[in-house]
Each structure stands twice: as C-alpha cells, then as structure tokens.
C-alpha positions as CSV (number, residue, x, y, z in Angstrom):
1,M,-82.8,-228.8,12.6
2,E,-82.3,-228.4,16.6
3,T,-85.2,-228.1,19.2
4,G,-85.3,-225.8,22.1
5,Q,-87.4,-223.5,24.2
6,I,-88.6,-219.7,24.2
7,K,-86.7,-218.3,27.2
8,R,-87.1,-214.7,26.5
9,L,-88.9,-212.4,24.0
10,V,-88.3,-208.7,23.6
11,R,-91.6,-207.8,21.7
12,D,-90.9,-204.3,21.5
13,R,-87.5,-205.0,19.7
14,G,-88.3,-207.8,17.5
15,F,-86.0,-210.6,19.4
16,G,-85.6,-213.1,21.8
17,F,-83.6,-215.8,23.2
18,I,-83.8,-219.6,22.7
19,R,-82.4,-222.6,25.0
20,P,-81.5,-225.2,23.1
21,E,-82.6,-228.8,24.1
22,G,-79.5,-230.0,26.4
23,A,-77.4,-226.7,26.3
24,S,-77.0,-224.3,29.5
25,E,-76.8,-221.0,27.4
26,D,-79.3,-219.2,25.4
27,I,-78.7,-218.4,21.9
28,F,-80.0,-215.2,20.6
29,F,-83.1,-214.9,17.4
30,H,-84.4,-212.1,15.3
31,S,-88.1,-212.0,14.2
32,S,-86.4,-211.5,10.6
33,S,-85.1,-215.1,11.2
34,L,-88.3,-216.8,11.4
35,A,-89.8,-219.6,8.9
36,G,-93.4,-217.9,8.2
37,G,-93.3,-215.3,10.0
38,V,-95.0,-216.2,13.5
39,F,-93.0,-213.9,15.9
40,D,-96.7,-212.6,17.2
41,Q,-97.7,-216.0,17.9
42,L,-94.6,-217.4,19.9
43,S,-94.8,-217.2,23.9
44,E,-92.0,-217.5,26.3
45,G,-91.6,-221.6,27.1
46,Q,-93.1,-222.6,23.8
47,N,-91.1,-225.5,21.7
48,V,-89.6,-224.6,18.7
49,E,-87.5,-226.0,15.7
50,F,-84.6,-224.0,14.4
51,D,-80.9,-223.9,12.4
52,K,-77.8,-222.2,14.1
53,E,-75.3,-220.0,12.5
54,A,-72.2,-218.3,13.6
55,D,-73.2,-214.5,14.5
56,P,-71.8,-211.9,12.4
57,R,-70.8,-209.8,15.3
58,D,-69.4,-212.5,17.2
59,P,-68.2,-215.8,15.6
60,K,-67.4,-217.4,18.7
61,R,-71.1,-217.4,19.4
62,S,-74.4,-218.7,17.5
63,R,-77.8,-217.4,16.6
64,A,-80.8,-219.4,15.5
65,I,-82.1,-218.6,12.0
66,N,-85.3,-220.3,10.4
67,V,-87.0,-220.6,13.6
68,R,-90.6,-222.5,13.6
69,I,-93.0,-223.5,16.2
70,A,-92.2,-227.2,16.9
71,G,-94.8,-230.2,15.8
C-alpha cells in the first residue's frame, strides 16, 4: 500500500488525481476504485492510502485503486 495526497478532484465526473509520496507525477483514480465509497468525503490536500495497477488504456501509466483516507 502506498501513500499520497489528493491533488485534484473533479466531483461532477467522479474522478481525481493523487500525488504519490516522493513522486513528481500525479496518478488517476476513479470513484469506483474507492474502498468504502468515500468520494464525497475526499478533499484536495487530504492524505490517502492506495494500491497501484497498470492503466488498461495505457499500460505505461498507473492508476490508483483501493483508495482510502489515511489514518
């Protein structure tokens, strides 16, 4: 499990981006990939934990899954 911070939320479309700790690029996550369905409870700047997997649209990129609020 990795940690990071919510950098951007696009609430009306149900997705956002996480900056993994120690990384320089953000990774995508979709509200359907949340553990416990907490999308409405997320806010930019909040610390989260997540797993990564290859993005099926572009295997060179990763996306976050099993996203949950840290702590």
